[in-house]
C-alpha positions as CSV (number, residue, x, y, z in Angstrom):
1,X,-1.7,16.9,-14.7
2,X,-1.7,19.6,-12.1
3,X,-2.8,18.8,-8.5
4,X,-6.5,19.3,-8.0
5,X,-8.1,20.9,-4.9
6,X,-9.1,17.4,-3.8
7,X,-6.0,15.3,-3.1
8,X,-6.9,11.7,-3.0
9,X,-5.5,8.7,-1.1
10,X,-4.6,6.0,-3.6
11,X,-4.1,2.9,-1.5
12,X,-2.4,-0.2,-2.9
13,X,-2.6,-3.3,-0.7
14,X,-2.4,-7.1,-1.0
15,X,-0.4,-10.0,0.4
16,X,3.4,-10.0,0.5
17,X,4.6,-11.2,-3.0
18,X,1.4,-10.0,-4.8
19,X,3.4,-7.2,-6.6
20,X,1.7,-4.3,-4.9
21,X,4.9,-2.4,-4.4
22,X,5.9,-2.8,-8.0
23,X,2.5,-1.6,-9.2
24,X,2.5,1.3,-6.8
25,X,6.0,2.4,-8.0
26,X,4.9,2.2,-11.6
27,X,1.9,4.4,-10.9
28,X,4.2,7.0,-9.3
29,X,6.4,7.0,-12.4
30,X,3.4,7.6,-14.6
31,X,1.9,10.3,-12.3
32,X,4.9,12.5,-11.2
33,X,2.4,14.9,-9.6
34,X,1.6,12.4,-7.0
35,X,3.7,11.6,-3.9
36,X,4.5,8.4,-2.1
37,X,3.5,8.0,1.5
38,X,6.6,6.7,3.3
39,X,5.6,4.4,6.1
40,X,7.3,4.3,9.5
41,X,8.4,0.9,10.7
42,X,10.3,-0.7,13.6
43,X,11.7,-3.5,11.4
44,X,15.4,-3.4,10.3
45,X,16.2,-2.0,6.9
46,X,16.6,-4.6,4.1
47,X,19.6,-4.3,1.7
48,X,19.2,-1.2,-0.5
49,X,16.5,0.5,1.6
50,X,17.0,4.1,2.5
51,X,15.8,6.1,5.5
52,X,13.1,8.5,4.4
53,X,12.8,7.1,1.0
54,X,11.6,3.5,1.6
55,X,10.7,3.8,5.2
56,X,11.2,5.9,8.3
57,X,13.0,3.4,10.6
58,X,12.0,4.0,14.2
59,X,12.8,2.2,17.4
60,X,9.8,0.5,19.1
61,X,10.0,3.2,21.9
62,X,9.9,6.0,19.4
63,X,7.0,4.4,17.4
64,X,5.0,3.9,20.7
65,X,5.7,7.5,21.6
66,X,4.4,8.8,18.3
67,X,1.4,6.5,18.6
68,X,0.6,7.9,22.0
69,X,0.7,11.4,20.5
70,X,-1.8,10.4,17.8
71,X,0.7,11.0,15.0
72,X,-0.5,8.1,12.8
73,X,-3.5,7.9,10.4
74,X,-3.2,4.1,10.5
75,X,-0.8,1.6,12.1
76,X,-0.6,-2.1,12.3
77,X,1.5,-4.8,14.0
78,X,2.8,-7.1,11.3
79,X,4.5,-10.2,12.7
80,X,6.9,-8.7,15.3
81,X,7.1,-5.2,13.9
82,X,5.0,-2.1,13.8
83,X,4.2,-0.2,10.6
84,X,2.2,3.1,10.3
85,X,1.5,6.1,8.1
86,X,2.4,9.5,9.7
87,X,-0.5,11.9,9.7
88,X,1.6,15.1,9.2
89,X,3.5,13.6,6.2
90,X,0.2,12.7,4.5
91,X,-2.0,15.6,5.3
92,X,0.5,18.3,4.2
93,X,0.1,17.0,0.7
94,X,-3.6,16.4,0.8
95,X,-4.1,20.0,2.0
96,X,-2.3,21.2,-1.1
97,X,-4.5,19.1,-3.4
98,X,-1.8,16.5,-4.1
99,X,-2.8,12.9,-4.3
100,X,-0.8,10.5,-2.1
101,X,0.0,6.9,-3.1
102,X,0.2,4.2,-0.3
103,X,1.8,0.8,-0.3
104,X,0.5,-0.7,2.9
105,X,-1.1,-3.8,4.5
106,X,-4.7,-4.7,4.0
107,X,-5.9,-3.8,7.5
108,X,-4.2,-0.4,7.3
109,X,-5.9,0.2,4.0
110,X,-9.3,-0.5,5.5
111,X,-8.5,1.8,8.4
112,X,-7.8,4.6,5.9
113,X,-11.0,4.0,4.1
114,X,-12.9,4.2,7.4
115,X,-11.3,7.6,8.2
116,X,-11.3,9.3,4.8
117,X,-14.3,7.7,3.1
118,X,-14.7,8.2,-0.7
119,X,-11.5,10.4,-0.7
120,X,-9.6,7.1,-0.3
121,X,-9.5,4.7,-3.2
122,X,-8.5,1.1,-2.3
123,X,-6.9,-1.1,-4.9
124,X,-6.2,-4.7,-3.9
125,X,-3.4,-6.4,-5.9
126,X,-3.8,-10.1,-5.8
127,X,-1.7,-12.9,-7.2
128,X,-3.2,-15.1,-9.9
129,X,-3.2,-18.0,-7.4
130,X,-2.0,-18.9,-4.0
131,X,0.5,-21.3,-5.5
132,X,2.0,-18.5,-7.5
133,X,2.2,-16.4,-4.3
134,X,4.1,-19.2,-2.6
135,X,6.5,-19.4,-5.5
136,X,7.1,-15.7,-5.5
137,X,7.9,-15.6,-1.8
138,X,10.3,-18.5,-2.1
139,X,12.1,-16.9,-5.0
140,X,12.4,-13.6,-3.2
141,X,14.4,-15.5,-0.5
142,X,14.2,-12.7,2.1
143,X,12.5,-14.8,4.8
144,X,13.4,-18.0,6.7
145,X,11.0,-20.9,6.8
146,X,9.1,-19.7,9.9
147,X,8.6,-16.2,8.5
148,X,7.6,-17.6,5.2
149,X,4.9,-19.7,6.9
150,X,3.6,-16.7,8.8
151,X,3.5,-14.7,5.6
152,X,1.5,-17.4,3.8
153,X,-1.0,-17.6,6.8
154,X,-1.4,-13.8,6.7
155,X,-1.8,-13.9,2.9
156,X,-4.8,-16.2,3.2
157,X,-6.5,-13.8,5.7
158,X,-5.7,-10.8,3.4
159,X,-7.1,-12.5,0.3
160,X,-10.4,-12.9,2.1
161,X,-10.6,-9.1,2.6
162,X,-10.3,-8.3,-1.1
163,X,-14.0,-7.9,-1.5
164,X,-13.9,-4.9,0.8
165,X,-11.7,-2.9,-1.6
166,X,-12.9,-0.5,-4.4
167,X,-11.0,-2.3,-7.1
168,X,-9.2,-5.7,-7.4
169,X,-6.4,-6.2,-9.9
170,X,-5.0,-9.7,-10.6
171,X,-1.2,-9.5,-11.1
172,X,-0.7,-12.3,-13.5
173,X,1.0,-10.3,-16.2
174,X,2.7,-7.3,-14.6
175,X,2.4,-5.0,-17.6
176,X,-1.4,-5.6,-17.7
177,X,-1.8,-5.2,-14.0
178,X,0.0,-1.8,-14.2
179,X,-2.1,-0.7,-17.1
180,X,-5.3,-1.6,-15.2
181,X,-4.1,0.3,-12.1
182,X,-3.2,3.3,-14.3
183,X,-6.7,3.3,-15.9
184,X,-8.3,3.3,-12.4
185,X,-6.0,6.0,-11.0
186,X,-6.3,8.2,-14.1
187,X,-10.1,8.1,-14.0
188,X,-10.2,8.7,-10.2
189,X,-8.0,11.8,-10.3
190,X,-9.9,13.2,-13.3
191,X,-13.1,12.7,-11.2
192,X,-14.5,10.4,-13.8
193,X,-16.0,7.0,-13.3
194,X,-13.1,4.5,-13.1
195,X,-13.3,1.6,-15.5
196,X,-14.4,-1.8,-14.2
197,X,-11.6,-4.1,-13.1
198,X,-11.8,-7.8,-12.3
199,X,-13.4,-8.6,-9.0
């Protein structure tokens, strides 16, 4: 599919452990004409993460400087770190008609919707249950007990925001969640009515 004159913002969000990153990556594999919005963050890289591919890793001073220069289309404080989407990196693609895929937090997604209106499509990826989410985060084993507690508190808040999204996908069976997301994205970029997805 060639880029259209109307690049869209395809925004995946949901609690940590919901599978939003896995779903977003699968959509990028199925739609090679789309590009991934690499977020900037002040957190330390995790094992295997690469500068410019997974994130732009910035110091807090550099992030604040860019913020003061209005270089972000959205930014959020998540726990003790800052995350944001760089305006220039996103709009260069949109202006060429290329759709941009985001994997960001819930509040950042709603900020993008507020700025870009119907050009932004928000897809909320939720776990089948809160207990499943707890299990996934424990199995991931990337957080200590205190950080895990904070993530679960934040997840409860984020799940309450799901109704503000355009589409909600329950990630119970990953292949089905990816298929649902692909159906939505394919319809959106074709300017057709997207199929209904569970709400």
